N, C-alpha and C positions, 0 to 999 in steps of 0.2 A: 504494500500500500504506500502510495506517495501522499505526503501531507503538504498542503499549500497554505501560504499566508495571503490573504486578500486585503489589500489596502484600498479602501473606497468601494464598499459593497453596495452602495445605493445608486451608483451610476449604471449605465447600460452595460459596460464591459464587466463590472462586478456582478451584476445580476445574471448575465450570461454564464459567467464562471460558476456561480452557485447552481445554475440549472444543470450544467455539465456534471458537476460534482454529485448532485442529487440523482442523476441518471446512472451513475457508476459508483454506487456506495462501497463496493469491495475494492475498487481501484484507487479512489481518491478520498482524502479526508481533509477537513479544515483544521489547521494548527492554530491560526490566529486570524481574527476578523476585526476590521475597523470600518466605521461608517463614513 
């Protein structure tokens, strides 16, 4: 599993990143998240 840090989760790219992570729960996880 790869863990990612998302800086700016409220923007378009941040939301798309969260969508990808939620579609692949066994492959990606969120390590840190900022708004």
